[in-house]
N, C-alpha and C positions, 0 to 999 in steps of 0.2 A: 577476503577482506582481511589483510596482514598489519599487527602493528609494529613498526620496523624496529622499534626501541628493545620489545622486549619477545619478539616472536611470537607472539599469541595471538590467534583471532577472533573475532565477534563470539564465533563457537565457544573458545574457552573465556571469554572477559565477560558474556553474557549469562545473568542468573534469570530461570525463568520458575513458576509463568513469571508475564510481565506486562504491563501494559504498554503497546505500541498503537503510533500514529502514523498510518501510512498517507502521501498527501501523490493526488493524481491526478495530472494534468493532459486535456487533450481534446481534441474537437469537440465545441459545445452544440452533439444532438443527441435525440433520445436513444440512437443505439447505442453510444460510448458509455451514457449515464448509466444505461440498463446493464449494459456487460462488465462496467465495474464493480454494480452492487451486487452482480450473481455469482462474483468472486469470493463474496463474504456469506451467501444466503443458508451454508449449513454453521456457522458461528453463532453464536450466544451472544446478546447483548453489546451488537455493533452500535456504534453512534456514529452517523452520519453528518455531514454538514458541507454545502456546496456555495462556489463563489464562483460567478458568472464575471469573465472580461468587461472592461468598460467598453468594448466594440461588441460583445455579446458573440466573439469568433469561439472562442476558449470557457471551456467550465473548470475549475479545479473541485474537486472530491477530495475530503480528508474521510479517513475510517478508522475510528478508534475502538481497540478492543482487546482482549487478554489473549496472548499467543501463549504458548503452554510449551514450545520444545523450540529449538532452533530450526528441527527438519521443517517443522510447520511454517516458519517466519520464511523460509526459504522458498519453501511451494507456494506460500502468499505471493512474495516477489516476482518468482518466475511466472505464475498467474497473470499478475499485473501489467508483466511486460511485454505479453501476448495480446493485449486487448488491440483491436484497431482502431486507429483513431489519437495512439497515444504519443502525447508529447515529451512529457517529462514525468521521474515519478522518485519519489525518495520515502 
């Protein structure tokens, strides 16, 4: 990800450690929720919140935690992108 005006990337601009909230949306299944939570198993002080869609078909899971490096941030995003049933994440 690159800032067009300055030529700097998130890696250049972001200071660590910093608190991040990951928003992960996908199929409302026990497996999806468990797989998302498993990504954060070895992290300390993760705060989770869930929200199920009106139809009950989808779930949004937010995970807020302290991230200590760009490499850690990138590895979390990569792991999230591989979860079966994932529809969207930010």
